[in-house]
N, C-alpha and C positions, 0 to 999 in steps of 0.2 A: 632166562637173559646170562649168557655168558658172565664169567666174573671180567674177562677184561671189556665185553661193552658196560655193564655197571660199573668199572670205575671211569669210564670215559663219562658217563651220565655224571657220576657223583662230580667228575671234575667240572665239567660244564657247568652245573648247579652252583658249584661253589666258586667261579669265575665271574657267577651273573654279577654287576652291581648290587649292591645293598638297597635297601630303602635307608632315608636318610629323611632328617628332621628336626626342626627349629624346637625351642621350647615350648613356643603353645601348641605343637599338636601331641605331645606328653602331658598337659598341664590337667586335663580330667582325668587322665590315668590316675596321676600322682593323687590327686585331690580325692579321688575316689578311696585309693589305699591309703591314706594317712584318714580319713573321717573312718574307717572300720576301726582302726587303732586309737585314735583319740580325738574322742566329738568336740566340735569345736577348734578342730586344728585350723592355723591359719597361715599360710604362703606367706613368707616374708623374705625369702632368697631365693635365686635360679642360678647356678653355676655347674661351666663344663668347659671344657676344652675341644674348642672346634678348627675345622680347616678355614682355608681363604673364604668359603662362599658361607659360615656361618653356619653348618649344618654338621650333625652327629650321625654317623651310619650308624641304624638301628640294626644290631647283628650281633646273639650270641648273647654271652651272659656277664661279657667284662665290664668292670664298672665304667672304665675309658670309653666306652661303647653307651651311654648313656645320661643327661643331662640329670642333676641330683638337686633335688626338690628340697629343700627346708620349712618345715614348716614348725610354727610357735604356738603352744598349747594355752593360753593365758588360765584358764581354770588351775591348773599343775606348776606352771612357769618351767616347762619342759620343750625343749626341742625331738623334734624327728625330722628325720631324713629318707625320701625315698628316691630310688635311684631308678630312674621309667626313663624311655625313647620312643616317643610314638605312643603304640597302643602294647608297647615291648615291657613291660614290667618286672624288673630284677629282684629288687629284695627291697626291705623299710627295715628302718635299726632305729631306738632312740640314740641322742645325739648328748653326750658327755660333756660340755667343754670346761675346758683349763683354766678357764675366768668368763664369766659371765657379762661380765662388763661390757665388750666389746662384740658380743653375740647381737642378731639382728631380733628385736621383736616386733617393730609396726609392719602393718599387712602392704603387700604389694597392690598395686592398682591393676584392673582387669585388661587394661588398652596399655600396650606397649609397643614399640618399633622393635622387628625381629631382628637377631643379629646382622641377616643379611645387610639391613637397612642402616644399621649402625656401622661396618665396617666399611660400607660403599660413602656415608657423609663422611668420616673420619679420614677416607684417603682422599674425596675431594677438596675438606679443610686443610690437606699437607699434613696433619701430625699424624697417620699412621698408613702404612702400607704393608699388607700382612704376607710374609715371607712364605712359601708353601713349604713343606719339611717334607720329602718323601718318606721320613720314617716315623713320624708322629703328627697328630696334630697336637697343636701347644703353643696354640691362641686361644688364653683362659678369657672366658668371658663370665661377666659376673653382674646379678641386676637384686638390686637392693634399694632401702631408703638408706641414705646417706646423712649426716648431719650439716648442718651449714660449715663453712671453711674456705677461707681464702678467697671472701665474698660470693661465693657460691650458696644458694639457700639449700635449706634442708628439701631433701626432694629424692625423688626415685632418680636413681642413676645407672647406666652401664659403665661397668669396669672392665677395661681390656688391657691388658699387656701381653706381650710376648719379648721373651729374651729379657733386655733392660728398659726397654719400649712400655711405658704406662699411659693409657691415657683413659678419660674422662666423657661420655654422652649424657644428654640428658633423657628420661624416659622416653619421648619422642622422636629422639635423632634429629633435634633442630640444631640443638647448639653441642659443643665440644669442646675440649681443656688437653691439655699437654699439661699435668699435673705441677702445680707452682706456676702457672702461665696465667694470661687472663683469658677469657673467651673467645672461641674464634668465633666470626662473623655474628656477635653478639649485635642486635640491633639497635637505633636509635641513640649508642654515646651515652653520658652519664644522663641522671634522671636529673630535672629541674629540684631545684629545692623547691620544700612545701609550701605554699603558700595558705595560710589558714583559713576555710573556708566559714562566713558568717551564718551559711545557712548549710550546713553537710548533713546527708544522709543518718548517722548515727545518733546524730540529735533526737531523733524520733525513735528511733529502732525499740528501746526497752518499753517504753509508753505503747507503741504502736503492737506488740506482741503480748503486753500485759490486757490491752482492752479487747482485742481481736479473742483472745483464748477462753474469756469472760463470757459471750456472747458463743462462742463453740470452743470448748474443750479440746477437739482434735485439730484445731486451726491449726496450719503449717506455713511458716511464711513461703513463698515460692518466688517471687519476685519483687525487687524495687526498681523504681524506675523515675526519670526526668529529664526536662531539659536545662541543664546545665549552664553557668557561664564560667569565664577562664579560669575561676579557682577553684571549681567542686562545686560551687553554692548553686541550688536550685533558684531558676526564674520565674516566679512564681507571680501570678496576679493573683489568684485566691487559692483556698487549698485545695480545688478540684486539678490545680495546673504545678501543684506544687511538686512534693515527694509522695510517691505512688509506693506503698507497700501490698501487696496483693498476697492475700491468702486462703488458702484453698482448705475445704472441710469436707470429708467425703461423708459420715455420718450425716450433715445435714443437705449436701447434696448443692452447695453454695459457694460461692468465689466472693469474698470480702475484701474492703478495699479499705485504708486508712489513708488517710491524707496529711501530710505536714507541710506549712508553710509560715516564715515569720512569726513561730512561735506558737501559730494557730492549726487547732486539727480537727478531722472530721472523719466521721467512719459510716459505710455504709455494707448493702449485701449488694452483689451481681451474681445471678444465675448463670449456672456452668453453659447457658446459650448466650449468654449475654455479650459485655463488651470483649472480655478475656476467654480465651480458647488454650486449655493446656492438654501434652498428652502426657500428663503424669506419670505415664510408664518409662520417660523419657527425664524427667527431672528430677532433684532429690532436694527435700528443705532447706534454707538456707541456716546459717547454723552461727548464732550470736556468740563473741564481737566479730567481728569483721574490720578489715582496712579502712579506712575511711573513704569518701568521695573525692577529697582533695589530696589526699595522700595518692588514690591510683591517678587520677589525672597529671599529678607531678611525673609519675611512671614513665609515661608516653611521650613519643617524638615531639619535639619545641612546637615543629611546624602545626601541630594539633590545633595549640593553644594560641600560637599567633594570627594563624589563618582563620579562624573560625569563630564567631561571638559566641557561638550558640553551639552547644556539643549536647547529644543525644547520650545518657549512661544509664547502662541497663547494668544492675546485681542480679545474675542467676544462679540455680542449683543445678546440678546435672549430676546423671547416675556414669559410673566409670564408663559403660558403653557410647556414651552419646556426649561425653566432653569433649570441645572444641580445640584440646590439645589432652595429651597423655597424661594423668597426674593431678590434673588441674580439676575439682570438683565444682568448687566458688568461684567464679569469672564475673571483675568488671569487661562489660562489652562496652567500649566507649569508641561511640562514633561519630567523626569527624567529616564531614560533608559527606563525599564520596568513599573516603576510607576508614577502615574499623581496626582498633588496636584491642589486646585483651593484657588485662592486668588480673594476677590472682589474687582474688579476694582474702584470702587467709594471709598468705605470706608477704604480701603488698609487691610481690616482685613481676617485672613486665615480661610476659610471655613471648609476645609478636604481634603484627597483625594477622587479621582472621577475616573470614570469607563473610562476605553481604549478603 
C-alpha cells in the first residue's frame, strides 16, 4: 500500500465516530478491575464530564474520555478509583483524600436512571438545558448517596452542573431540584399530620420475628400486609384478618405466617404451594425497624384516605433490580381503590404513584 493511500485510510479511521457510553456500560469493567486490586470493594460514586447526550466517547487513554468509578473498601477504610468507558479500561489507582469526612462510603444501588434520562427530565422541568460546547464536554454528572438536606431525604442522587448552574435529580430521574429550591413536580403536596393508629403494623413486628425464628432459625420476613382503616390500623375481625407477617424458610421449605389483631396473635405454617407464592430471586428480606403503617399512610395524597374507608397496605422487600423505584428496596405499597402509591419504608418518604 502506498504511503499516500495508507495516510488516507488512517485519516478515514480517525474520522469515524468513536463509540460512546454511559456509566452503566462500564460498570462491570470497573467492578472487575476493582475486585482484582481490593477484595470487597463497593462502588460508591460515578463521575464524568458528558456531552448534551449524557455519553462519553470511548477512545484513547485520556481520562476525559472515561467515567470515573470510585470504590470504597470497608475492610481497610480506603478508596480506589477506576477509570473506564464501556469495555475500555484506562487505569486504577488508590485515592488518598485530603479530608475523609466528605468522601462517599455508602454503596450505590444497582438500578438508576442513565444520564440521558436525567438530562431529559431536568430539561422537561425547566431547571437545566444543556449547552453544547464545541471545544469540550463540560456537563459534570456525578452519582452518589447524599445526606438529608433542605427537605430532601438521604438517598441516591445525580448531581449535574455546567458553569454556574447546579441541579439535582433523584436516582430514578423522577424528581428534580435546583439547589436551594423545592422539588420540581413533587407529588401530592405536603403530607398530612400523622394520626397515631391504635393497631399499627410495628406493634407486632418484634414478636413475629422472635416467634417464627424459634420455629425456623433461618426464617426471613418477606411480606407484611393487611386491610387498613384511614389511620393505618388493621381492620380485623380476627387474627387471620389482621396484620399478616409472612416468613420464608429455605431449609424447612415452608412459608410461615404470624397474625396480629387487637393485641391477639396466632402463628401457622403454609407450604410454598399454598396460599402464598414468592419469587425469592426478586425479593429481599424486610429489616427492622421500619416506618410504621400510620406514618406511611400520612405521606400519600389526601384523596386516598378521604375517598376510601378500607385501604390495602403491603410492606415488601425488593432486590435492587426489581425495586418499583430505583434506590428504594423496602417499600410500602398502598392501594386506594384503583390507585396505588409507594412510600419508602426505611426513610418514610413518599416515592410517588405506582403501577397495579
